[in-house]
C-alpha positions as CSV (number, residue, x, y, z in Angstrom):
1,X,0.0,0.0,0.0
2,X,2.8,2.3,0.9
3,X,4.4,1.5,-2.5
4,X,1.3,2.5,-4.3
5,X,1.2,5.8,-2.4
6,X,4.8,6.5,-3.2
7,X,4.3,5.8,-6.9
8,X,1.1,8.0,-6.9
9,X,3.0,10.8,-5.2
10,X,5.8,10.6,-7.8
11,X,3.3,10.7,-10.7
12,X,1.6,13.7,-9.2
13,X,4.9,15.4,-8.7
14,X,5.8,14.8,-12.3
15,X,2.5,16.2,-13.5
16,X,3.0,19.2,-11.2
17,X,6.4,19.9,-12.5
18,X,5.3,19.4,-16.1
19,X,2.5,21.9,-15.7
20,X,4.5,24.4,-13.6
21,X,7.8,24.6,-15.4
22,X,8.2,26.4,-18.7
23,X,11.4,27.1,-20.7
24,X,11.4,30.1,-23.0
25,X,14.0,30.7,-25.7
26,X,16.0,33.9,-26.0
27,X,13.6,35.4,-28.5
28,X,10.5,34.5,-26.5
29,X,8.6,36.2,-23.7
30,X,5.8,34.9,-21.6
31,X,2.8,37.0,-20.6
32,X,1.5,35.6,-17.3
33,X,-2.1,35.7,-16.3
34,X,-3.0,34.8,-12.7
35,X,-6.7,34.1,-12.2
36,X,-7.4,36.2,-15.3
37,X,-5.3,39.2,-14.3
38,X,-2.0,39.9,-16.1
39,X,1.0,40.1,-13.7
40,X,3.6,40.9,-16.4
41,X,5.9,39.4,-18.9
42,X,8.7,37.0,-18.0
43,X,11.6,35.3,-19.8
44,X,13.7,34.1,-21.3
45,X,14.9,31.0,-19.4
46,X,13.1,29.0,-16.8
47,X,9.6,30.0,-15.7
48,X,7.7,28.5,-12.8
49,X,4.0,28.7,-12.9
50,X,1.3,27.9,-10.3
51,X,-0.7,25.1,-11.8
52,X,-4.4,25.9,-12.5
53,X,-3.9,29.4,-11.2
54,X,-1.4,30.8,-13.7
55,X,-1.7,30.8,-17.5
56,X,1.1,31.8,-19.8
57,X,0.9,33.1,-23.4
58,X,4.1,33.0,-25.4
59,X,5.1,35.9,-27.7
60,X,7.9,35.9,-30.2
61,X,10.1,39.0,-30.3
62,X,11.7,38.2,-33.7
63,X,11.2,40.3,-36.8
64,X,8.1,39.1,-38.7
65,X,7.8,39.5,-42.5
66,X,4.2,39.5,-43.6
67,X,2.9,39.5,-47.2
68,X,0.0,41.9,-47.9
69,X,-2.4,40.3,-50.4
70,X,-2.8,42.1,-53.8
71,X,-5.2,45.0,-53.4
72,X,-7.4,46.5,-56.2
73,X,-6.5,50.2,-56.2
74,X,-7.9,53.1,-58.3
75,X,-5.2,55.8,-58.5
76,X,-5.9,59.5,-58.4
77,X,-5.8,59.7,-62.3
78,X,-8.5,56.9,-62.5
79,X,-6.2,53.9,-63.4
80,X,-7.1,50.5,-61.9
81,X,-4.1,48.6,-60.7
82,X,-3.3,45.7,-58.3
83,X,-0.7,46.4,-55.7
84,X,0.8,44.1,-53.1
85,X,3.5,44.7,-50.5
86,X,5.4,43.2,-47.6
87,X,5.8,44.6,-44.1
88,X,8.4,43.9,-41.5
89,X,7.5,44.4,-37.8
90,X,8.2,43.0,-34.4
91,X,6.5,43.0,-31.0
92,X,8.2,45.5,-28.7
93,X,5.8,45.1,-25.7
94,X,4.5,41.6,-25.3
95,X,1.9,42.6,-22.7
96,X,0.3,45.2,-25.0
97,X,0.5,42.8,-27.9
98,X,-1.7,40.3,-26.0
99,X,-4.1,42.5,-24.0
100,X,-4.6,45.4,-26.4
101,X,-5.6,43.5,-29.5
102,X,-7.1,40.0,-29.9
103,X,-4.8,38.8,-32.6
104,X,-2.0,41.3,-33.5
105,X,-1.0,39.3,-36.6
106,X,-4.5,39.4,-38.1
107,X,-5.0,43.0,-37.1
108,X,-1.7,44.2,-38.5
109,X,-2.5,42.4,-41.8
110,X,-5.9,44.0,-42.1
111,X,-4.6,47.4,-41.3
112,X,-1.8,47.0,-43.9
113,X,-4.4,46.2,-46.6
114,X,-6.6,49.2,-45.9
115,X,-3.6,51.5,-45.6
116,X,-2.1,50.2,-48.9
117,X,-5.4,51.0,-50.7
118,X,-5.7,54.4,-49.1
119,X,-2.1,55.6,-49.8
120,X,-1.9,54.2,-53.3
121,X,-5.3,55.6,-54.2
122,X,-4.1,59.1,-53.3
123,X,-1.2,58.9,-55.8
124,X,-1.1,59.1,-59.6
125,X,0.1,56.2,-61.6
126,X,3.4,57.9,-62.6
127,X,4.1,58.8,-58.9
128,X,3.3,55.2,-57.9
129,X,5.8,53.8,-60.4
130,X,8.6,56.4,-60.0
131,X,8.4,57.4,-56.4
132,X,8.3,54.0,-54.7
133,X,10.4,55.1,-51.8
134,X,8.0,57.9,-50.9
135,X,5.1,55.5,-51.0
136,X,6.9,53.1,-48.8
137,X,7.8,55.8,-46.3
138,X,4.1,56.9,-46.1
139,X,2.9,53.4,-45.5
140,X,5.5,52.7,-42.8
141,X,4.7,55.9,-40.9
142,X,0.9,55.3,-41.0
143,X,1.2,51.7,-39.9
144,X,3.7,52.4,-37.2
145,X,1.5,55.1,-35.7
146,X,-1.6,52.8,-35.6
147,X,0.2,49.8,-34.3
148,X,2.2,51.6,-31.6
149,X,-0.7,51.2,-29.0
150,X,-0.5,47.5,-29.6
151,X,3.2,47.4,-28.7
152,X,4.2,46.7,-32.3
153,X,7.0,48.5,-34.2
154,X,6.6,48.5,-38.0
155,X,10.2,49.0,-39.3
156,X,9.8,48.7,-43.1
157,X,7.1,48.5,-45.7
158,X,8.0,47.7,-49.3
159,X,5.7,47.7,-52.3
160,X,6.5,44.5,-54.1
161,X,4.6,44.6,-57.4
162,X,2.2,46.8,-59.3
163,X,0.1,45.0,-61.8
164,X,-1.0,47.2,-64.7
165,X,-3.9,46.4,-67.1
166,X,-2.8,45.2,-70.6
167,X,-4.1,48.4,-72.3
168,X,-2.0,50.5,-69.9
169,X,1.1,48.4,-70.5
170,X,0.8,48.8,-74.3
171,X,0.2,52.5,-73.9
172,X,3.3,52.9,-71.7
173,X,5.4,50.8,-74.2
174,X,4.4,53.1,-77.0
175,X,5.2,56.1,-74.9
176,X,8.6,54.7,-74.0
177,X,9.3,54.0,-77.7
178,X,8.3,57.5,-78.7
179,X,10.5,58.9,-76.0
180,X,13.5,56.8,-77.2
181,X,12.9,58.0,-80.8
182,X,12.7,61.6,-79.6
183,X,16.0,61.3,-77.8
184,X,17.6,59.7,-80.8
185,X,16.5,62.6,-83.1
186,X,17.7,65.1,-80.5
187,X,21.1,63.4,-80.3
188,X,21.3,63.2,-84.1
189,X,20.4,66.9,-84.5
190,X,22.9,67.8,-81.8
191,X,25.6,65.9,-83.7
192,X,24.8,67.6,-86.9
193,X,24.9,71.0,-85.2
194,X,28.3,70.3,-83.7
195,X,29.6,69.0,-87.0
196,X,28.4,72.1,-88.8
197,X,29.9,74.3,-86.1
198,X,33.3,72.6,-86.5
199,X,33.1,72.9,-90.3
200,X,32.3,76.6,-90.0
201,X,35.3,77.1,-87.6
202,X,37.5,75.2,-90.0
203,X,36.4,77.4,-92.9
204,X,37.1,80.5,-90.9
205,X,40.6,79.2,-90.1
206,X,41.3,78.3,-93.8
207,X,40.1,81.8,-94.9
208,X,42.4,83.5,-92.4
209,X,45.3,81.1,-93.0
210,X,45.4,80.0,-96.7
211,X,48.4,77.8,-96.0
212,X,46.2,75.6,-93.9
213,X,44.5,74.4,-97.1
214,X,47.8,73.4,-98.6
215,X,48.7,71.4,-95.5
216,X,45.3,69.7,-95.7
217,X,45.9,68.9,-99.3
218,X,49.3,67.3,-98.5
219,X,47.7,65.3,-95.7
220,X,44.9,64.1,-98.0
221,X,47.6,62.9,-100.5
222,X,49.4,61.0,-97.8
223,X,46.2,59.3,-96.7
224,X,45.4,58.3,-100.3
225,X,48.9,56.9,-100.9
226,X,48.7,54.8,-97.8
227,X,45.7,52.9,-99.1
228,X,46.1,50.1,-101.6
229,X,44.1,51.6,-104.4
230,X,44.6,50.9,-108.1
231,X,43.5,54.4,-109.0
232,X,44.7,57.5,-107.2
233,X,42.9,60.8,-107.5
234,X,44.9,64.0,-106.8
235,X,42.7,66.8,-105.7
236,X,44.2,70.1,-107.0
237,X,43.4,73.3,-105.1
238,X,41.9,76.0,-107.2
239,X,44.5,78.4,-105.8
240,X,47.1,76.8,-108.0
241,X,45.3,78.1,-111.1
242,X,44.9,81.6,-109.9
243,X,48.2,82.9,-111.5
244,X,47.2,81.4,-114.8
245,X,43.7,82.9,-114.6
246,X,45.2,86.3,-113.8
247,X,47.6,85.9,-116.8
248,X,44.6,85.1,-119.1
249,X,42.7,88.1,-117.9
250,X,45.7,90.3,-118.7
251,X,46.2,88.8,-122.1
252,X,42.6,89.0,-123.2
253,X,42.3,92.9,-123.2
254,X,45.5,93.1,-125.3
255,X,44.0,90.8,-128.0
256,X,40.8,92.8,-128.0
């Protein structure tokens, strides 16, 4: 009989220890409720609870990455798009995270969806595509302000993808193609302008220094002779014929 009592006592002690002892990891905290009233957060390490009287809710303090489902958004310039994002947050105050909101994960997700629709709906499509950092900053600030009473810190919000309608994608592709053609024409015109300017400068120099034309003539001959051509053309400057033309003009009156 005594043996049965001892065994029973050992079994009860094991059950007591199993229900009274909790071990929390470094990244975990335990919110302790005693007869329904919160007495604070404990951990990490070994936690001893009073069986039946105490109840513990574990909370992770690690950074949480949560996907925000794609949201249908109508931008300020009446373009319908789908936008999804990802938010990074962590629980800073475990007690608030448990007693201030029923399910902080679900609440944060729903708040992120509504905020995403609201902020993106206030921006135009071009702003939504080009000023992604500004949109992210606005989302982070709004979410962090609303989740602060829950003991949650939203550190980063990133817009992941913006899904445009097919018609809008084709229109933007045409716009980009037209922009590239415009830039090509501007660059071509700029090149023509610079070439014409250089030629005008060269003509001015040759007019002021006639010997520069002779040097250019000799350089041209050198370039032609360096090539393996069967036929060589010698450009002769018109200045070489000026003495003969002057002589002809003098002789012509005498004949008349």
